[in-house]
Residue, then its C-alpha position, 0 to 999 in steps of 0.5 A: x904841553x899844558x894846552x894839550x893836557x887841557x884839550x885846548x887848541x892854539x886858536x882857542x887860547x888865542x881867542x880867549x886871550x885876544x892874542x894875534x900871534x902864536x908867540x907867547x911872551x915869558x911871564x905872560x898869563x894866559x886864561x883857559x876857557x870861555x869864562x876864563x876870567x871868572x873861573x880863574x878867581x872862583x876855585x881858589x885853593x884847590x886849583x891854585x896850589x895844584x896848578x902852581x905845583x905842576x905849571x910853574x916848574x914845567x912851564x917856565x923853562x919851556x916858555x923861555x926855551x920857546x922864546x929862544x928858539x923863536x929868536x934863534x930862527x929869526x936871526x938865522x932867517x936874517x942871516x939866510x936873507x943877507x949872507x950866504x944862506x945855503x950851501x955853496x957860495x952866492x955868485x949872484x943875487x937878484x930881486x925877481x917877480x915870483x909866481x908859482x906853478x904846479x904839476x897838479x894843474x890841468x894840462x901841466x907835465x911833470x917833466x921839466x924843460x931840462x928833463x927833471x921829473x917833478x915827481x922825483x924832485x919838486x924843488x924846481x923853479x922856471x927861469x929865463x935862462x939868459x938871466x939865471x942859467x938852467x941847471x943853477x942851484x938857487x936859494x929863493x927867499x920864502x921857498x928855499x933851495x931849488x934847481x933852475x930846471x924849467x922855462x916858461x913862455x911868460x918867464x922872461x927877464x927877472x921873473x921866476x916860477x916856483x914849483x909847488x905841489x898843489x894848486x892850492x899852494x900856487x893860489x896861496x903863493x900869488x905873485x911876490x917880489x923875492x930875492x934869488x941867490x944863484x949858488x956856485 
């Protein structure tokens, strides 16, 4: 809220304050502006009293809340990785090598092996049907819920191919080890 008032981006704030992440800790003092440190001490009375009046009440609760939401999302992530993360019960969990593909790639069809149109439902993974039965609802770590609705020549054994909407996203995904939960 305050950063926007000053026309400041998150990246600028991070740069000025040598922050490596977007997380701001309650009570942390941030500098705004290239000469943040110099300008902070120069305008004494005017700036201080004004910013105290506006910043303190507004910012404290906001910062605390954002810290709580961060913690909350971490815990929900943890529970989603370990316990049943999605609707339905987990009938099987396995670790697989995940690559990605996109209907946007040249020569790719938007129809899957099971007849799902990726234009209607893009949350699809390609599987080896002997490992993950086609039609299974799955939860893929780092991807979310999807349907095992496609196959691929290279997708044999504990391998999956997640469908993403753009070639750029496919390149960003690369190859990773992820947990897959098969949901009932």
